[in-house]
C-alpha positions, 0 to 999 in steps of 0.5 A, a space after each residue: 500500500 505504501 508503495 502505491 501511495 509513493 507512486 501516486 505522490 510522485 506522479 502528482 509532483 511530476 504533473 506539477 513539474 510538467 505544468 511549469 515546463 509546459 507553460 514555459 514551452 507554450 505546450 498545453 499541460 494536459 498533453 503532458 499529463 496524457 504523455 506521462 501516463 503513456 510513459 508509465 503504462 504497459 508500453 512505457 518505461 515503468 510497465 504499469 499494467 492497467 486495462 480495466 476500462 470499467 474502473 477507468 470509466 467510473 473514475 473519469 465519470 466522477 472527475 468529469 462531474 467536478 469539471 462540468 460543475 466548475 465549468 459553470 461555477 467559474 463562468 461569469 454570467 454577467 460577461 457571458 449573457 450578451 453571447 449566451 444565445 450564440 453559445 447555447 446554439 453552438 453547444 446544442 445545434 453545433 454539437 449535432 452538426 459537428 457529430 453529423 458531419 463527422 459521422 457522414 465522413 466516417 461512413 461515406 469516405 472511410 467506409 465505417 459502419 453507419 451507426 459506428 460512424 455516428 457514434 464516433 461523431 457523437 463522441 468527438 462533437 463537444 469541445 473541452 472546457 478544461 483545455 479552453 479554460 486552461 489556455 485562456 487563463 494561463 496565457 491571459 488571452 482576452 479576445 475581442 467581441 466577447 469571444 472568450 466568454 462565448 468559448 467558455 460557455 460553449 465548452 462548458 455546456 456542450 458535453 451534456 449534449 454530446 453525452 446524450 447523443 452517444 447514449 442514444 446511438 449506443 441504445 440504437 446499436 443494441 437494438 429494440 429502440 423505437 421512436 417513442 423510446 427516443 423521444 422519451 429518452 431525450 425528454 427525460 435527459 433534458 427535463 430532469 437534467 434542467 430541473 435537478 440542476 436548478 433545484 440543487 442550485 437554489 437549495 445550495 445557494 439558500 443554505 450557503 446564505 445562512 452559513 456566513 459564519 461557518 468555519 473550517 471549510 464547511 461551506 466548501 464541503 457543502 458545495 462539493 456535495 452539491 456538485 455530486 448531488 446534482 449529478 446523482 439526483 438527475 441520473 437516478 431519475 433518468 436525466 442528464 447528470 452532466 447537464 444538471 452539474 453544469 447548471 447547478 454550478 452556473 447558478 450557484 457561482 453567479 449568486 452573491 455567496 459568502 467566501 465565493 472567491 475561496 470556493 472558486 479557488 478550491 474548485 480550480 485546484 480540485 478540477 486541476 487535480 481531476 484533469 491530471 487524474 483523467 489524462 494520466 489515467 487515460 494515458 495509462 490505459 492507452 497502448 502507444 503500440 496500438 496507435 500506428 495501426 489507427 493513425 491513417 484513419 484517426 489523422 483523416 478524422 482529425 483533419 476533417 473535424 478541425 478544418 471542415 466539420 467544426 468550421 461548418 457548424 460554427 459558420 452555419 450558426 454564427 453567420 446569421 448573427 453577423 459575426 465577423 469572419 475573423 471571430 468565426 475562424 477563431 471560434 472554429 480553431 478553438 474547438 479543442 477535443 479533450 477529457 470528455 471525448 475520451 471519457 465518452 469513448 470509454 463509455 462506448 468501449 464498455 457498452 455491450 454495443 459492438 464496434 469493429 474499430 478501435 474507437 478508444 485509440 482513435 479518439 486518443 490520437 485525435 485528442 492528442 492532435 487537437 491539444 498539441 496543434 490547436 491548443 499550442 497555436 491558439 494564441 498565435 491564431 488569435 494574434 494573426 486574426 487580430 482578435 486579441 483585446 489588450 484593453 480588457 482582462 480575460 479574468 473578468 469572464 470568470 466568476 472569481 474576478 473582482 474589479 480593482 476598486 480604489 478603496 482602502 479600509 482602516 480599523 479603529 478601536 474605540 477606547 473609553 476616552 475616545 471622543 466618538 464613544 457614546 455618540 450617534 454616527 451622524 453626530 460625529 465630526 470626522 475627517 472628510 471623505 471617510 465612511 464608517 462601513 462596519 462596526 465589530 461589537 464582540 461577535 456581532 457585525 453591524 452595518 451602521 446607519 446615521 442613528 447607530 451609536 458608537 460604543 466603548 469597545 467597538 472596533 470600527 472600520 472606515 473606508 477611504 479612496 486609495 491614491 491612484 498614483 504611486 506616492 513614492 513612500 518607502 517602508 522600513 523597520 527599526 527594532 528597539 534593542 536594549 542599547 537603543 537611546 529611544 527606550 523610555 522616550 515618547 515618540 514626540 521626543 524621538 528625532 527621526 530622519 527628515 520626511 519620516 513618520 512612524 506608522 505602526 508600532 508592533 509590541 509582542 503580539 499587538 499592533 498599534 497606531 502610535 501618537 506623540 505620547 506613545 512611550 517606546 519600550 525594548 523589543 518594540 518594532 517601529 514601521 517607518 515611512 520615508 519619502 
């Protein structure tokens, strides 16, 4: 057992190391993870034997739940709303068109069985949210015409449609599937997927609004459970669990939740780990020796998907919206295939439906091609098409982004002799351009108004505008040792260098704002500002 734990730790550390290396080389990190899995696998250096598709499918399904949930949770709806209609069409009609075009190519040109061709098209029809998010964030690629938000919403929401297509085609391939069954399956998938996703999100947001003072990560554990609940609740009822997870994440992530930023950071780290797990596991499951046999077919599908099927669906959907040709070309190029396609390929592999071709390795090759070529050149294509927006920040498209507001806060302790003690806020004469925004009274947090009385022992928080320009202030520390001539002197009698001021006095575990009567003691630390 200890050896397995050591191997897992070593793999995670290697993945993190590759993350840094790939960023410097401009190579998508997910490509490094899958290649590392191949290196460790049966055909690799360490010869780790792993060919259990059932276990891999279960692990990848759970991992994909969190990737889908975070795809919604991290999307800023305010930024995405202007392009939501286009994104939804791309994630539904676009998936259908891409799947159909790819399937017809496999059937008509490559001479695959018809339903097997349609299955390949369905599995490859969605774009990968993890890859798109990773590249946009790591390269800080903000795109013109709100294209980044469109890509994020499309890639985050199109996996459920691809999954539903794959499930329908697999059912048809096994036989006994009627038109009535098809309608019932689609309705159940959509209705229960949407219903459970919305209900989970509403319930989760309601509970979180009453957990403002919860500590020890309770809110994080709760949101974690909501992601699982949304998927499981929909799946049990015959709904689309991935759709439910995405909608639950989208709705919860755009509610004014307490501690939202830390929640996003948690899921960012969690989904990063899930991506490592999925791609390494899939690399481990793959046999590199099997790739040469499928390269001609897989390469032909990859080229058709990249240069025909994806652009065809994008231009068919976005042209009526009068989107520029440059934007449509970039959206076409950004259709990266990734984790979801391979997970759905595993689903097809473990399903009783018979397939003649090595679907799993065909999809592995296409994903490698997509991530390595399209992913690596995404920034280059954006620049060549003049789609880079240097006047905005791509992080605005994520729900954890906060505008830098030019406001700073200070906290003041109201002691017994403080001139504000016992007075209403509207009767207090304070410095201009200051606002009292919060009173901390024991465990109570009070948002004040003009009639609120300031009491002895209160801690009050004031806000003021922060300076827009660099003021050229430099901070330094002076530690008062036993030889210092300042010991026992009030600050008013201490001769400081010209243009200097003692800002803070740190004494043991306390920090205080000094005045001229503050007496300096041994071991005090003075924080001094100088111009």
